[in-house]
C-alpha positions as CSV (number, residue, x, y, z in Angstrom):
1,M,-15.3,9.3,-3.5
2,L,-12.8,10.2,-0.8
3,P,-13.2,13.5,1.0
4,F,-9.4,14.1,0.8
5,S,-7.0,15.2,-1.9
6,D,-4.2,12.8,-2.8
7,E,-1.7,15.1,-1.2
8,E,-3.6,15.1,2.1
9,L,-3.6,11.3,2.1
10,I,0.2,10.8,1.7
11,E,1.3,11.1,5.3
12,P,-1.7,9.3,6.9
13,A,-1.4,6.5,4.3
14,K,2.3,6.1,5.1
15,A,1.7,6.0,8.8
16,S,-1.1,3.4,8.4
17,L,1.0,1.2,6.2
18,E,4.0,1.4,8.6
19,K,1.8,-0.4,11.3
20,N,2.1,-3.6,9.3
21,L,5.7,-3.2,8.2
22,P,7.2,-5.3,11.1
23,M,5.0,-8.2,10.1
24,L,6.3,-8.0,6.5
25,E,9.9,-7.6,7.6
26,Q,9.7,-10.5,10.0
27,D,9.1,-12.7,6.9
28,G,11.9,-11.0,4.9
29,G,9.7,-8.7,2.9
30,G,8.6,-5.1,2.8
31,Y,7.2,-2.5,0.4
32,E,8.1,0.7,-1.3
33,F,5.5,3.5,-1.1
34,L,5.0,4.8,-4.6
35,G,2.3,7.4,-4.2
36,I,-1.4,8.1,-4.4
37,K,-3.5,8.8,-7.5
38,K,-7.2,9.5,-7.4
39,G,-7.5,8.0,-3.9
40,V,-5.7,4.8,-4.7
41,V,-2.5,4.0,-2.7
42,Y,0.2,2.4,-4.8
43,I,3.0,0.3,-3.3
44,H,5.6,-2.1,-4.7
45,L,6.1,-5.3,-2.7
46,I,9.8,-6.2,-2.2
47,G,11.9,-8.9,-0.7
48,A,10.2,-12.1,0.2
49,C,6.8,-10.5,-0.4
50,K,7.5,-10.0,-4.1
51,G,5.9,-13.0,-5.8
52,C,4.8,-14.6,-2.6
53,A,1.6,-16.7,-2.9
54,A,0.1,-15.0,0.1
55,S,0.9,-11.5,-1.1
56,G,-2.7,-10.9,-2.3
57,T,-4.1,-11.8,1.1
58,T,-1.5,-9.6,2.8
59,L,-2.5,-6.7,0.6
60,K,-6.3,-7.0,1.0
61,Y,-6.6,-8.2,4.6
62,G,-3.5,-6.7,6.1
63,L,-2.4,-3.4,4.5
64,E,-5.6,-2.3,2.7
65,R,-7.8,-3.2,5.7
66,Q,-5.6,-1.1,7.9
67,L,-5.9,1.9,5.5
68,K,-9.7,1.5,5.5
69,V,-9.8,1.4,9.4
70,D,-7.4,4.3,9.8
71,I,-8.4,6.6,6.9
72,H,-11.6,5.9,5.0
73,P,-13.6,2.7,4.0
74,D,-13.4,3.7,0.3
75,I,-9.6,3.8,0.1
76,S,-7.9,1.1,-1.9
77,L,-4.4,-0.3,-2.3
78,V,-2.7,-1.6,-5.4
79,N,0.7,-3.4,-5.7
80,L,2.6,-2.4,-8.9
81,N,5.2,-5.0,-9.8
82,G,6.9,-2.5,-12.0
83,G,7.6,-0.1,-9.1
84,Y,8.2,3.6,-9.8
85,D,8.4,3.1,-13.5
86,E,4.9,1.7,-13.7
87,F,3.6,4.3,-11.3
88,S,4.9,7.1,-13.4
89,R,3.0,5.8,-16.4
90,L,-0.4,5.9,-14.6
């Protein structure tokens, strides 16, 4: 259980994710920040990252790892292929 509300996590999560954005953009990819629900950060991979075989590794050992270091070890990250539409149904 995270000691923060979802609203309190939005700006720190965005700032943490942005640290890895240059790496994604260098390979022609990126992400859209969708939001946070129950301490889970949701993004949508775009560009070359969408469907990339290494995207799972990028999520867990790049983006999520940075969130855990910067914010809290229990935070998690999920990529929603359906973007905002899928996020709104959660």
